[in-house]
mmCIF file of the protein (N, C-alpha, C, O) and its ligand, coordinates in Angstrom:
data_MODEL
# 
_entry.id   MODEL 
# 
loop_
_entity.id 
_entity.type 
_entity.pdbx_number_of_molecules 
1 polymer     1 
2 non-polymer 1 
# 
_entity_poly.entity_id                      1 
_entity_poly.type                           'polypeptide(L)' 
_entity_poly.nstd_linkage                   no 
_entity_poly.nstd_monomer                   no 
_entity_poly.pdbx_seq_one_letter_code       MSDDECTAEFIDGTYTYCGCEDCDQREYDDIEGEVEMGNLTDAEALEQHRRNGAL 
_entity_poly.pdbx_seq_one_letter_code_can   MSDDECTAEFIDGTYTYCGCEDCDQREYDDIEGEVEMGNLTDAEALEQHRRNGAL 
_entity_poly.pdbx_strand_id                 A 
# 
loop_
_entity_poly_seq.entity_id 
_entity_poly_seq.num 
_entity_poly_seq.mon_id 
_entity_poly_seq.hetero 
1 1  MET n 
1 2  SER n 
1 3  ASP n 
1 4  ASP n 
1 5  GLU n 
1 6  CYS n 
1 7  THR n 
1 8  ALA n 
1 9  GLU n 
1 10 PHE n 
1 11 ILE n 
1 12 ASP n 
1 13 GLY n 
1 14 THR n 
1 15 TYR n 
1 16 THR n 
1 17 TYR n 
1 18 CYS n 
1 19 GLY n 
1 20 CYS n 
1 21 GLU n 
1 22 ASP n 
1 23 CYS n 
1 24 ASP n 
1 25 GLN n 
1 26 ARG n 
1 27 GLU n 
1 28 TYR n 
1 29 ASP n 
1 30 ASP n 
1 31 ILE n 
1 32 GLU n 
1 33 GLY n 
1 34 GLU n 
1 35 VAL n 
1 36 GLU n 
1 37 MET n 
1 38 GLY n 
1 39 ASN n 
1 40 LEU n 
1 41 THR n 
1 42 ASP n 
1 43 ALA n 
1 44 GLU n 
1 45 ALA n 
1 46 LEU n 
1 47 GLU n 
1 48 GLN n 
1 49 HIS n 
1 50 ARG n 
1 51 ARG n 
1 52 ASN n 
1 53 GLY n 
1 54 ALA n 
1 55 LEU n 
# 
loop_
_struct_asym.id 
_struct_asym.entity_id 
A 1 
B 2 
# 
loop_
_chem_comp.id 
_chem_comp.type 
_chem_comp.mon_nstd_flag 
ALA 'L-peptide linking' y 
ARG 'L-peptide linking' y 
ASN 'L-peptide linking' y 
ASP 'L-peptide linking' y 
CYS 'L-peptide linking' y 
GLN 'L-peptide linking' y 
GLU 'L-peptide linking' y 
GLY 'peptide linking'   y 
HIS 'L-peptide linking' y 
ILE 'L-peptide linking' y 
LEU 'L-peptide linking' y 
MET 'L-peptide linking' y 
PHE 'L-peptide linking' y 
SER 'L-peptide linking' y 
THR 'L-peptide linking' y 
TYR 'L-peptide linking' y 
VAL 'L-peptide linking' y 
ZN  non-polymer         . 
# 
_pdbx_entity_nonpoly.entity_id   2 
_pdbx_entity_nonpoly.name        ? 
_pdbx_entity_nonpoly.comp_id     ZN 
# 
_pdbx_nonpoly_scheme.asym_id         B 
_pdbx_nonpoly_scheme.entity_id       2 
_pdbx_nonpoly_scheme.mon_id          ZN 
_pdbx_nonpoly_scheme.ndb_seq_num     1 
_pdbx_nonpoly_scheme.pdb_seq_num     101 
_pdbx_nonpoly_scheme.auth_seq_num    101 
_pdbx_nonpoly_scheme.pdb_mon_id      ZN 
_pdbx_nonpoly_scheme.auth_mon_id     ZN 
_pdbx_nonpoly_scheme.pdb_strand_id   A 
_pdbx_nonpoly_scheme.pdb_ins_code    . 
# 
loop_
_atom_site.group_PDB 
_atom_site.id 
_atom_site.type_symbol 
_atom_site.label_atom_id 
_atom_site.label_alt_id 
_atom_site.label_comp_id 
_atom_site.label_asym_id 
_atom_site.label_entity_id 
_atom_site.label_seq_id 
_atom_site.pdbx_PDB_ins_code 
_atom_site.Cartn_x 
_atom_site.Cartn_y 
_atom_site.Cartn_z 
_atom_site.occupancy 
_atom_site.B_iso_or_equiv 
_atom_site.pdbx_formal_charge 
_atom_site.auth_seq_id 
_atom_site.auth_comp_id 
_atom_site.auth_asym_id 
_atom_site.auth_atom_id 
_atom_site.pdbx_PDB_model_num 
ATOM   1   N  N  . MET A 1 1  ? 41.343 100.338 -22.454 1.00 0.00 ? 1   MET A N  1 
ATOM   2   C  CA . MET A 1 1  ? 40.818 101.602 -22.169 1.00 0.00 ? 1   MET A CA 1 
ATOM   3   C  C  . MET A 1 1  ? 42.090 102.546 -22.100 1.00 0.00 ? 1   MET A C  1 
ATOM   4   O  O  . MET A 1 1  ? 42.357 103.152 -21.062 1.00 0.00 ? 1   MET A O  1 
ATOM   5   N  N  . SER A 1 2  ? 42.806 102.641 -23.157 1.00 0.00 ? 2   SER A N  1 
ATOM   6   C  CA . SER A 1 2  ? 44.065 103.408 -23.117 1.00 0.00 ? 2   SER A CA 1 
ATOM   7   C  C  . SER A 1 2  ? 44.025 104.434 -23.850 1.00 0.00 ? 2   SER A C  1 
ATOM   8   O  O  . SER A 1 2  ? 44.978 105.210 -23.775 1.00 0.00 ? 2   SER A O  1 
ATOM   9   N  N  . ASP A 1 3  ? 43.070 104.693 -24.637 1.00 0.00 ? 3   ASP A N  1 
ATOM   10  C  CA . ASP A 1 3  ? 43.069 106.000 -25.420 1.00 0.00 ? 3   ASP A CA 1 
ATOM   11  C  C  . ASP A 1 3  ? 41.235 106.416 -25.769 1.00 0.00 ? 3   ASP A C  1 
ATOM   12  O  O  . ASP A 1 3  ? 40.309 105.676 -25.436 1.00 0.00 ? 3   ASP A O  1 
ATOM   13  N  N  . ASP A 1 4  ? 41.114 107.405 -26.309 1.00 0.00 ? 4   ASP A N  1 
ATOM   14  C  CA . ASP A 1 4  ? 40.186 108.094 -26.504 1.00 0.00 ? 4   ASP A CA 1 
ATOM   15  C  C  . ASP A 1 4  ? 39.362 108.052 -27.991 1.00 0.00 ? 4   ASP A C  1 
ATOM   16  O  O  . ASP A 1 4  ? 38.414 108.749 -28.354 1.00 0.00 ? 4   ASP A O  1 
ATOM   17  N  N  . GLU A 1 5  ? 40.037 107.039 -28.668 1.00 0.00 ? 5   GLU A N  1 
ATOM   18  C  CA . GLU A 1 5  ? 39.545 106.761 -29.944 1.00 0.00 ? 5   GLU A CA 1 
ATOM   19  C  C  . GLU A 1 5  ? 37.981 106.492 -30.000 1.00 0.00 ? 5   GLU A C  1 
ATOM   20  O  O  . GLU A 1 5  ? 37.325 105.962 -29.103 1.00 0.00 ? 5   GLU A O  1 
ATOM   21  N  N  . CYS A 1 6  ? 37.485 106.971 -31.264 1.00 0.00 ? 6   CYS A N  1 
ATOM   22  C  CA . CYS A 1 6  ? 36.103 106.817 -31.312 1.00 0.00 ? 6   CYS A CA 1 
ATOM   23  C  C  . CYS A 1 6  ? 35.665 105.334 -31.273 1.00 0.00 ? 6   CYS A C  1 
ATOM   24  O  O  . CYS A 1 6  ? 36.485 104.447 -31.511 1.00 0.00 ? 6   CYS A O  1 
ATOM   25  N  N  . THR A 1 7  ? 34.457 105.081 -30.993 1.00 0.00 ? 7   THR A N  1 
ATOM   26  C  CA . THR A 1 7  ? 33.994 103.492 -31.020 1.00 0.00 ? 7   THR A CA 1 
ATOM   27  C  C  . THR A 1 7  ? 33.069 103.313 -32.138 1.00 0.00 ? 7   THR A C  1 
ATOM   28  O  O  . THR A 1 7  ? 32.294 104.240 -32.374 1.00 0.00 ? 7   THR A O  1 
ATOM   29  N  N  . ALA A 1 8  ? 33.035 102.309 -32.828 1.00 0.00 ? 8   ALA A N  1 
ATOM   30  C  CA . ALA A 1 8  ? 31.908 101.948 -33.746 1.00 0.00 ? 8   ALA A CA 1 
ATOM   31  C  C  . ALA A 1 8  ? 30.978 100.949 -33.137 1.00 0.00 ? 8   ALA A C  1 
ATOM   32  O  O  . ALA A 1 8  ? 31.336 99.978  -32.471 1.00 0.00 ? 8   ALA A O  1 
ATOM   33  N  N  . GLU A 1 9  ? 29.746 101.283 -33.431 1.00 0.00 ? 9   GLU A N  1 
ATOM   34  C  CA . GLU A 1 9  ? 28.763 100.247 -32.955 1.00 0.00 ? 9   GLU A CA 1 
ATOM   35  C  C  . GLU A 1 9  ? 28.194 99.606  -33.983 1.00 0.00 ? 9   GLU A C  1 
ATOM   36  O  O  . GLU A 1 9  ? 27.827 100.270 -34.952 1.00 0.00 ? 9   GLU A O  1 
ATOM   37  N  N  . PHE A 1 10 ? 28.010 98.132  -33.955 1.00 0.00 ? 10  PHE A N  1 
ATOM   38  C  CA . PHE A 1 10 ? 27.555 97.277  -35.085 1.00 0.00 ? 10  PHE A CA 1 
ATOM   39  C  C  . PHE A 1 10 ? 25.906 97.114  -34.591 1.00 0.00 ? 10  PHE A C  1 
ATOM   40  O  O  . PHE A 1 10 ? 25.535 96.254  -33.792 1.00 0.00 ? 10  PHE A O  1 
ATOM   41  N  N  . ILE A 1 11 ? 25.125 97.990  -35.153 1.00 0.00 ? 11  ILE A N  1 
ATOM   42  C  CA . ILE A 1 11 ? 23.608 97.735  -34.848 1.00 0.00 ? 11  ILE A CA 1 
ATOM   43  C  C  . ILE A 1 11 ? 22.758 97.446  -36.132 1.00 0.00 ? 11  ILE A C  1 
ATOM   44  O  O  . ILE A 1 11 ? 22.840 98.158  -37.133 1.00 0.00 ? 11  ILE A O  1 
ATOM   45  N  N  . ASP A 1 12 ? 22.015 96.459  -36.045 1.00 0.00 ? 12  ASP A N  1 
ATOM   46  C  CA . ASP A 1 12 ? 21.219 95.851  -36.930 1.00 0.00 ? 12  ASP A CA 1 
ATOM   47  C  C  . ASP A 1 12 ? 21.868 95.804  -38.296 1.00 0.00 ? 12  ASP A C  1 
ATOM   48  O  O  . ASP A 1 12 ? 21.381 96.157  -39.371 1.00 0.00 ? 12  ASP A O  1 
ATOM   49  N  N  . GLY A 1 13 ? 23.044 95.306  -38.046 1.00 0.00 ? 13  GLY A N  1 
ATOM   50  C  CA . GLY A 1 13 ? 23.787 95.011  -39.415 1.00 0.00 ? 13  GLY A CA 1 
ATOM   51  C  C  . GLY A 1 13 ? 24.518 96.482  -39.976 1.00 0.00 ? 13  GLY A C  1 
ATOM   52  O  O  . GLY A 1 13 ? 25.106 96.464  -41.058 1.00 0.00 ? 13  GLY A O  1 
ATOM   53  N  N  . THR A 1 14 ? 24.456 97.440  -39.362 1.00 0.00 ? 14  THR A N  1 
ATOM   54  C  CA . THR A 1 14 ? 25.118 98.626  -39.914 1.00 0.00 ? 14  THR A CA 1 
ATOM   55  C  C  . THR A 1 14 ? 25.997 99.232  -38.881 1.00 0.00 ? 14  THR A C  1 
ATOM   56  O  O  . THR A 1 14 ? 25.679 99.292  -37.694 1.00 0.00 ? 14  THR A O  1 
ATOM   57  N  N  . TYR A 1 15 ? 27.148 99.695  -39.388 1.00 0.00 ? 15  TYR A N  1 
ATOM   58  C  CA . TYR A 1 15 ? 28.188 100.183 -38.395 1.00 0.00 ? 15  TYR A CA 1 
ATOM   59  C  C  . TYR A 1 15 ? 27.662 101.757 -38.199 1.00 0.00 ? 15  TYR A C  1 
ATOM   60  O  O  . TYR A 1 15 ? 27.236 102.413 -39.149 1.00 0.00 ? 15  TYR A O  1 
ATOM   61  N  N  . THR A 1 16 ? 27.738 102.202 -37.018 1.00 0.00 ? 16  THR A N  1 
ATOM   62  C  CA . THR A 1 16 ? 27.308 103.633 -36.878 1.00 0.00 ? 16  THR A CA 1 
ATOM   63  C  C  . THR A 1 16 ? 28.632 104.419 -36.243 1.00 0.00 ? 16  THR A C  1 
ATOM   64  O  O  . THR A 1 16 ? 29.215 103.946 -35.268 1.00 0.00 ? 16  THR A O  1 
ATOM   65  N  N  . TYR A 1 17 ? 28.971 105.404 -36.747 1.00 0.00 ? 17  TYR A N  1 
ATOM   66  C  CA . TYR A 1 17 ? 30.309 106.144 -36.569 1.00 0.00 ? 17  TYR A CA 1 
ATOM   67  C  C  . TYR A 1 17 ? 29.918 107.591 -36.424 1.00 0.00 ? 17  TYR A C  1 
ATOM   68  O  O  . TYR A 1 17 ? 28.859 108.052 -36.849 1.00 0.00 ? 17  TYR A O  1 
ATOM   69  N  N  . CYS A 1 18 ? 30.846 108.271 -35.795 1.00 0.00 ? 18  CYS A N  1 
ATOM   70  C  CA . CYS A 1 18 ? 30.672 109.757 -35.350 1.00 0.00 ? 18  CYS A CA 1 
ATOM   71  C  C  . CYS A 1 18 ? 30.784 110.425 -36.695 1.00 0.00 ? 18  CYS A C  1 
ATOM   72  O  O  . CYS A 1 18 ? 30.143 111.460 -36.882 1.00 0.00 ? 18  CYS A O  1 
ATOM   73  N  N  . GLY A 1 19 ? 31.599 109.885 -37.718 1.00 0.00 ? 19  GLY A N  1 
ATOM   74  C  CA . GLY A 1 19 ? 31.721 110.707 -38.957 1.00 0.00 ? 19  GLY A CA 1 
ATOM   75  C  C  . GLY A 1 19 ? 33.061 111.488 -39.154 1.00 0.00 ? 19  GLY A C  1 
ATOM   76  O  O  . GLY A 1 19 ? 33.251 112.180 -40.155 1.00 0.00 ? 19  GLY A O  1 
ATOM   77  N  N  . CYS A 1 20 ? 34.021 111.341 -38.111 1.00 0.00 ? 20  CYS A N  1 
ATOM   78  C  CA . CYS A 1 20 ? 35.239 112.114 -38.267 1.00 0.00 ? 20  CYS A CA 1 
ATOM   79  C  C  . CYS A 1 20 ? 36.247 111.535 -39.204 1.00 0.00 ? 20  CYS A C  1 
ATOM   80  O  O  . CYS A 1 20 ? 35.880 110.494 -39.749 1.00 0.00 ? 20  CYS A O  1 
ATOM   81  N  N  . GLU A 1 21 ? 37.280 111.920 -39.472 1.00 0.00 ? 21  GLU A N  1 
ATOM   82  C  CA . GLU A 1 21 ? 38.186 111.388 -40.702 1.00 0.00 ? 21  GLU A CA 1 
ATOM   83  C  C  . GLU A 1 21 ? 38.607 109.871 -40.180 1.00 0.00 ? 21  GLU A C  1 
ATOM   84  O  O  . GLU A 1 21 ? 38.543 108.901 -40.935 1.00 0.00 ? 21  GLU A O  1 
ATOM   85  N  N  . ASP A 1 22 ? 39.035 109.780 -38.834 1.00 0.00 ? 22  ASP A N  1 
ATOM   86  C  CA . ASP A 1 22 ? 39.338 108.554 -38.249 1.00 0.00 ? 22  ASP A CA 1 
ATOM   87  C  C  . ASP A 1 22 ? 38.320 107.550 -38.529 1.00 0.00 ? 22  ASP A C  1 
ATOM   88  O  O  . ASP A 1 22 ? 38.589 106.423 -38.946 1.00 0.00 ? 22  ASP A O  1 
ATOM   89  N  N  . CYS A 1 23 ? 37.236 107.949 -38.311 1.00 0.00 ? 23  CYS A N  1 
ATOM   90  C  CA . CYS A 1 23 ? 36.090 106.931 -38.323 1.00 0.00 ? 23  CYS A CA 1 
ATOM   91  C  C  . CYS A 1 23 ? 35.710 106.557 -39.860 1.00 0.00 ? 23  CYS A C  1 
ATOM   92  O  O  . CYS A 1 23 ? 35.122 105.528 -40.194 1.00 0.00 ? 23  CYS A O  1 
ATOM   93  N  N  . ASP A 1 24 ? 36.068 107.380 -40.556 1.00 0.00 ? 24  ASP A N  1 
ATOM   94  C  CA . ASP A 1 24 ? 35.704 107.127 -41.968 1.00 0.00 ? 24  ASP A CA 1 
ATOM   95  C  C  . ASP A 1 24 ? 36.636 105.946 -42.451 1.00 0.00 ? 24  ASP A C  1 
ATOM   96  O  O  . ASP A 1 24 ? 36.200 105.031 -43.149 1.00 0.00 ? 24  ASP A O  1 
ATOM   97  N  N  . GLN A 1 25 ? 37.945 106.027 -42.032 1.00 0.00 ? 25  GLN A N  1 
ATOM   98  C  CA . GLN A 1 25 ? 38.775 104.973 -42.392 1.00 0.00 ? 25  GLN A CA 1 
ATOM   99  C  C  . GLN A 1 25 ? 38.629 103.600 -41.625 1.00 0.00 ? 25  GLN A C  1 
ATOM   100 O  O  . GLN A 1 25 ? 38.830 102.508 -42.157 1.00 0.00 ? 25  GLN A O  1 
ATOM   101 N  N  . ARG A 1 26 ? 38.304 103.765 -40.478 1.00 0.00 ? 26  ARG A N  1 
ATOM   102 C  CA . ARG A 1 26 ? 37.953 102.684 -39.589 1.00 0.00 ? 26  ARG A CA 1 
ATOM   103 C  C  . ARG A 1 26 ? 36.752 101.919 -40.040 1.00 0.00 ? 26  ARG A C  1 
ATOM   104 O  O  . ARG A 1 26 ? 36.742 100.689 -40.089 1.00 0.00 ? 26  ARG A O  1 
ATOM   105 N  N  . GLU A 1 27 ? 35.801 102.632 -40.348 1.00 0.00 ? 27  GLU A N  1 
ATOM   106 C  CA . GLU A 1 27 ? 34.635 102.289 -40.872 1.00 0.00 ? 27  GLU A CA 1 
ATOM   107 C  C  . GLU A 1 27 ? 34.819 101.394 -42.152 1.00 0.00 ? 27  GLU A C  1 
ATOM   108 O  O  . GLU A 1 27 ? 34.299 100.281 -42.235 1.00 0.00 ? 27  GLU A O  1 
ATOM   109 N  N  . TYR A 1 28 ? 35.496 101.883 -43.023 1.00 0.00 ? 28  TYR A N  1 
ATOM   110 C  CA . TYR A 1 28 ? 35.825 101.160 -44.205 1.00 0.00 ? 28  TYR A CA 1 
ATOM   111 C  C  . TYR A 1 28 ? 36.577 99.833  -44.091 1.00 0.00 ? 28  TYR A C  1 
ATOM   112 O  O  . TYR A 1 28 ? 36.193 98.848  -44.722 1.00 0.00 ? 28  TYR A O  1 
ATOM   113 N  N  . ASP A 1 29 ? 37.650 99.800  -43.288 1.00 0.00 ? 29  ASP A N  1 
ATOM   114 C  CA . ASP A 1 29 ? 38.228 98.560  -42.611 1.00 0.00 ? 29  ASP A CA 1 
ATOM   115 C  C  . ASP A 1 29 ? 37.379 97.611  -42.104 1.00 0.00 ? 29  ASP A C  1 
ATOM   116 O  O  . ASP A 1 29 ? 37.352 96.438  -42.475 1.00 0.00 ? 29  ASP A O  1 
ATOM   117 N  N  . ASP A 1 30 ? 36.603 98.161  -41.161 1.00 0.00 ? 30  ASP A N  1 
ATOM   118 C  CA . ASP A 1 30 ? 35.577 97.170  -40.347 1.00 0.00 ? 30  ASP A CA 1 
ATOM   119 C  C  . ASP A 1 30 ? 34.599 96.500  -41.343 1.00 0.00 ? 30  ASP A C  1 
ATOM   120 O  O  . ASP A 1 30 ? 34.264 95.318  -41.270 1.00 0.00 ? 30  ASP A O  1 
ATOM   121 N  N  . ILE A 1 31 ? 34.191 97.349  -42.248 1.00 0.00 ? 31  ILE A N  1 
ATOM   122 C  CA . ILE A 1 31 ? 33.125 96.773  -43.205 1.00 0.00 ? 31  ILE A CA 1 
ATOM   123 C  C  . ILE A 1 31 ? 33.916 95.522  -44.052 1.00 0.00 ? 31  ILE A C  1 
ATOM   124 O  O  . ILE A 1 31 ? 33.412 94.410  -44.206 1.00 0.00 ? 31  ILE A O  1 
ATOM   125 N  N  . GLU A 1 32 ? 35.022 95.852  -44.481 1.00 0.00 ? 32  GLU A N  1 
ATOM   126 C  CA . GLU A 1 32 ? 35.755 94.860  -45.051 1.00 0.00 ? 32  GLU A CA 1 
ATOM   127 C  C  . GLU A 1 32 ? 35.983 93.816  -44.263 1.00 0.00 ? 32  GLU A C  1 
ATOM   128 O  O  . GLU A 1 32 ? 35.693 92.722  -44.748 1.00 0.00 ? 32  GLU A O  1 
ATOM   129 N  N  . GLY A 1 33 ? 36.472 93.842  -43.057 1.00 0.00 ? 33  GLY A N  1 
ATOM   130 C  CA . GLY A 1 33 ? 36.432 92.726  -42.102 1.00 0.00 ? 33  GLY A CA 1 
ATOM   131 C  C  . GLY A 1 33 ? 35.499 91.955  -42.002 1.00 0.00 ? 33  GLY A C  1 
ATOM   132 O  O  . GLY A 1 33 ? 35.693 90.741  -42.077 1.00 0.00 ? 33  GLY A O  1 
ATOM   133 N  N  . GLU A 1 34 ? 34.254 92.486  -41.808 1.00 0.00 ? 34  GLU A N  1 
ATOM   134 C  CA . GLU A 1 34 ? 33.178 91.884  -41.656 1.00 0.00 ? 34  GLU A CA 1 
ATOM   135 C  C  . GLU A 1 34 ? 32.756 90.817  -42.981 1.00 0.00 ? 34  GLU A C  1 
ATOM   136 O  O  . GLU A 1 34 ? 32.206 89.724  -42.847 1.00 0.00 ? 34  GLU A O  1 
ATOM   137 N  N  . VAL A 1 35 ? 33.127 91.386  -44.139 1.00 0.00 ? 35  VAL A N  1 
ATOM   138 C  CA . VAL A 1 35 ? 33.093 90.568  -45.342 1.00 0.00 ? 35  VAL A CA 1 
ATOM   139 C  C  . VAL A 1 35 ? 33.826 89.267  -45.230 1.00 0.00 ? 35  VAL A C  1 
ATOM   140 O  O  . VAL A 1 35 ? 33.339 88.155  -45.436 1.00 0.00 ? 35  VAL A O  1 
ATOM   141 N  N  . GLU A 1 36 ? 35.231 89.580  -44.830 1.00 0.00 ? 36  GLU A N  1 
ATOM   142 C  CA . GLU A 1 36 ? 36.126 88.396  -44.614 1.00 0.00 ? 36  GLU A CA 1 
ATOM   143 C  C  . GLU A 1 36 ? 35.652 87.475  -43.627 1.00 0.00 ? 36  GLU A C  1 
ATOM   144 O  O  . GLU A 1 36 ? 35.774 86.260  -43.781 1.00 0.00 ? 36  GLU A O  1 
ATOM   145 N  N  . MET A 1 37 ? 35.069 88.039  -42.529 1.00 0.00 ? 37  MET A N  1 
ATOM   146 C  CA . MET A 1 37 ? 34.364 86.872  -41.454 1.00 0.00 ? 37  MET A CA 1 
ATOM   147 C  C  . MET A 1 37 ? 33.160 86.297  -41.889 1.00 0.00 ? 37  MET A C  1 
ATOM   148 O  O  . MET A 1 37 ? 32.608 85.389  -41.267 1.00 0.00 ? 37  MET A O  1 
ATOM   149 N  N  . GLY A 1 38 ? 32.737 86.771  -42.901 1.00 0.00 ? 38  GLY A N  1 
ATOM   150 C  CA . GLY A 1 38 ? 31.393 86.209  -43.550 1.00 0.00 ? 38  GLY A CA 1 
ATOM   151 C  C  . GLY A 1 38 ? 30.126 86.783  -42.950 1.00 0.00 ? 38  GLY A C  1 
ATOM   152 O  O  . GLY A 1 38 ? 29.052 86.222  -43.170 1.00 0.00 ? 38  GLY A O  1 
ATOM   153 N  N  . ASN A 1 39 ? 30.199 87.872  -42.204 1.00 0.00 ? 39  ASN A N  1 
ATOM   154 C  CA . ASN A 1 39 ? 29.007 88.556  -41.649 1.00 0.00 ? 39  ASN A CA 1 
ATOM   155 C  C  . ASN A 1 39 ? 28.195 89.471  -42.571 1.00 0.00 ? 39  ASN A C  1 
ATOM   156 O  O  . ASN A 1 39 ? 27.026 89.823  -42.414 1.00 0.00 ? 39  ASN A O  1 
ATOM   157 N  N  . LEU A 1 40 ? 28.938 89.749  -43.444 1.00 0.00 ? 40  LEU A N  1 
ATOM   158 C  CA . LEU A 1 40 ? 28.314 90.565  -44.683 1.00 0.00 ? 40  LEU A CA 1 
ATOM   159 C  C  . LEU A 1 40 ? 28.721 89.999  -46.042 1.00 0.00 ? 40  LEU A C  1 
ATOM   160 O  O  . LEU A 1 40 ? 29.787 89.469  -46.354 1.00 0.00 ? 40  LEU A O  1 
ATOM   161 N  N  . THR A 1 41 ? 27.670 90.222  -46.755 1.00 0.00 ? 41  THR A N  1 
ATOM   162 C  CA . THR A 1 41 ? 27.978 89.757  -48.235 1.00 0.00 ? 41  THR A CA 1 
ATOM   163 C  C  . THR A 1 41 ? 28.729 91.032  -48.926 1.00 0.00 ? 41  THR A C  1 
ATOM   164 O  O  . THR A 1 41 ? 28.774 92.140  -48.392 1.00 0.00 ? 41  THR A O  1 
ATOM   165 N  N  . ASP A 1 42 ? 29.272 90.741  -50.101 1.00 0.00 ? 42  ASP A N  1 
ATOM   166 C  CA . ASP A 1 42 ? 29.806 91.715  -50.816 1.00 0.00 ? 42  ASP A CA 1 
ATOM   167 C  C  . ASP A 1 42 ? 28.525 92.926  -51.290 1.00 0.00 ? 42  ASP A C  1 
ATOM   168 O  O  . ASP A 1 42 ? 28.816 94.122  -51.290 1.00 0.00 ? 42  ASP A O  1 
ATOM   169 N  N  . ALA A 1 43 ? 27.501 92.582  -51.574 1.00 0.00 ? 43  ALA A N  1 
ATOM   170 C  CA . ALA A 1 43 ? 26.497 93.494  -51.843 1.00 0.00 ? 43  ALA A CA 1 
ATOM   171 C  C  . ALA A 1 43 ? 26.209 94.265  -50.666 1.00 0.00 ? 43  ALA A C  1 
ATOM   172 O  O  . ALA A 1 43 ? 26.129 95.486  -50.801 1.00 0.00 ? 43  ALA A O  1 
ATOM   173 N  N  . GLU A 1 44 ? 26.026 93.701  -49.429 1.00 0.00 ? 44  GLU A N  1 
ATOM   174 C  CA . GLU A 1 44 ? 25.705 94.332  -48.228 1.00 0.00 ? 44  GLU A CA 1 
ATOM   175 C  C  . GLU A 1 44 ? 26.849 95.310  -47.975 1.00 0.00 ? 44  GLU A C  1 
ATOM   176 O  O  . GLU A 1 44 ? 26.550 96.452  -47.627 1.00 0.00 ? 44  GLU A O  1 
ATOM   177 N  N  . ALA A 1 45 ? 28.127 94.971  -48.118 1.00 0.00 ? 45  ALA A N  1 
ATOM   178 C  CA . ALA A 1 45 ? 29.268 95.658  -47.709 1.00 0.00 ? 45  ALA A CA 1 
ATOM   179 C  C  . ALA A 1 45 ? 29.170 97.065  -48.812 1.00 0.00 ? 45  ALA A C  1 
ATOM   180 O  O  . ALA A 1 45 ? 29.328 98.212  -48.395 1.00 0.00 ? 45  ALA A O  1 
ATOM   181 N  N  . LEU A 1 46 ? 28.955 96.816  -49.911 1.00 0.00 ? 46  LEU A N  1 
ATOM   182 C  CA . LEU A 1 46 ? 28.758 97.891  -50.999 1.00 0.00 ? 46  LEU A CA 1 
ATOM   183 C  C  . LEU A 1 46 ? 27.622 98.853  -50.402 1.00 0.00 ? 46  LEU A C  1 
ATOM   184 O  O  . LEU A 1 46 ? 27.739 100.074 -50.306 1.00 0.00 ? 46  LEU A O  1 
ATOM   185 N  N  . GLU A 1 47 ? 26.684 98.220  -50.079 1.00 0.00 ? 47  GLU A N  1 
ATOM   186 C  CA . GLU A 1 47 ? 25.604 99.104  -49.648 1.00 0.00 ? 47  GLU A CA 1 
ATOM   187 C  C  . GLU A 1 47 ? 25.929 99.990  -48.338 1.00 0.00 ? 47  GLU A C  1 
ATOM   188 O  O  . GLU A 1 47 ? 25.384 101.078 -48.147 1.00 0.00 ? 47  GLU A O  1 
ATOM   189 N  N  . GLN A 1 48 ? 26.781 99.474  -47.540 1.00 0.00 ? 48  GLN A N  1 
ATOM   190 C  CA . GLN A 1 48 ? 27.105 100.227 -46.214 1.00 0.00 ? 48  GLN A CA 1 
ATOM   191 C  C  . GLN A 1 48 ? 28.129 101.377 -46.658 1.00 0.00 ? 48  GLN A C  1 
ATOM   192 O  O  . GLN A 1 48 ? 28.063 102.535 -46.245 1.00 0.00 ? 48  GLN A O  1 
ATOM   193 N  N  . HIS A 1 49 ? 29.129 100.868 -47.601 1.00 0.00 ? 49  HIS A N  1 
ATOM   194 C  CA . HIS A 1 49 ? 30.046 101.936 -48.065 1.00 0.00 ? 49  HIS A CA 1 
ATOM   195 C  C  . HIS A 1 49 ? 29.288 103.157 -48.702 1.00 0.00 ? 49  HIS A C  1 
ATOM   196 O  O  . HIS A 1 49 ? 29.635 104.320 -48.494 1.00 0.00 ? 49  HIS A O  1 
ATOM   197 N  N  . ARG A 1 50 ? 28.249 102.808 -49.478 1.00 0.00 ? 50  ARG A N  1 
ATOM   198 C  CA . ARG A 1 50 ? 27.653 103.779 -50.176 1.00 0.00 ? 50  ARG A CA 1 
ATOM   199 C  C  . ARG A 1 50 ? 26.826 104.566 -49.251 1.00 0.00 ? 50  ARG A C  1 
ATOM   200 O  O  . ARG A 1 50 ? 26.631 105.756 -49.498 1.00 0.00 ? 50  ARG A O  1 
ATOM   201 N  N  . ARG A 1 51 ? 26.331 104.019 -48.226 1.00 0.00 ? 51  ARG A N  1 
ATOM   202 C  CA . ARG A 1 51 ? 25.396 104.706 -47.415 1.00 0.00 ? 51  ARG A CA 1 
ATOM   203 C  C  . ARG A 1 51 ? 26.339 105.619 -46.341 1.00 0.00 ? 51  ARG A C  1 
ATOM   204 O  O  . ARG A 1 51 ? 25.852 106.553 -45.704 1.00 0.00 ? 51  ARG A O  1 
ATOM   205 N  N  . ASN A 1 52 ? 27.660 105.243 -46.243 1.00 0.00 ? 52  ASN A N  1 
ATOM   206 C  CA . ASN A 1 52 ? 28.528 105.914 -45.556 1.00 0.00 ? 52  ASN A CA 1 
ATOM   207 C  C  . ASN A 1 52 ? 29.307 106.995 -46.318 1.00 0.00 ? 52  ASN A C  1 
ATOM   208 O  O  . ASN A 1 52 ? 29.984 107.842 -45.736 1.00 0.00 ? 52  ASN A O  1 
ATOM   209 N  N  . GLY A 1 53 ? 29.180 106.926 -47.601 1.00 0.00 ? 53  GLY A N  1 
ATOM   210 C  CA . GLY A 1 53 ? 29.790 107.802 -48.425 1.00 0.00 ? 53  GLY A CA 1 
ATOM   211 C  C  . GLY A 1 53 ? 31.285 107.589 -48.721 1.00 0.00 ? 53  GLY A C  1 
ATOM   212 O  O  . GLY A 1 53 ? 32.056 108.484 -49.068 1.00 0.00 ? 53  GLY A O  1 
ATOM   213 N  N  . ALA A 1 54 ? 31.661 106.030 -48.503 1.00 0.00 ? 54  ALA A N  1 
ATOM   214 C  CA . ALA A 1 54 ? 32.976 105.778 -48.751 1.00 0.00 ? 54  ALA A CA 1 
ATOM   215 C  C  . ALA A 1 54 ? 32.959 105.509 -50.323 1.00 0.00 ? 54  ALA A C  1 
ATOM   216 O  O  . ALA A 1 54 ? 34.064 105.415 -50.858 1.00 0.00 ? 54  ALA A O  1 
ATOM   217 N  N  . LEU A 1 55 ? 32.028 105.398 -50.977 1.00 0.00 ? 55  LEU A N  1 
ATOM   218 C  CA . LEU A 1 55 ? 32.202 105.084 -52.399 1.00 0.00 ? 55  LEU A CA 1 
ATOM   219 C  C  . LEU A 1 55 ? 31.382 106.254 -53.297 1.00 0.00 ? 55  LEU A C  1 
ATOM   220 O  O  . LEU A 1 55 ? 31.384 106.202 -54.527 1.00 0.00 ? 55  LEU A O  1 
HETATM 221 ZN ZN . ZN  B 2 .  ? 34.909 109.660 -34.778 1.00 0.00 2 101 ZN  A ZN 1 
# 
């Protein structure tokens, strides 16, 4: 609890962010991280990037 960074919530398989520039970057990294951990398929990750406007 040492900073005021935005937090992302993983709800129903989708990350929810406030939409600021920092969140956009973290969102992208988090989604890619979920793929690496096997929590998301490549197709699901693509869908989330698209929904979040990252692609
Ligand atoms: Zn934010």
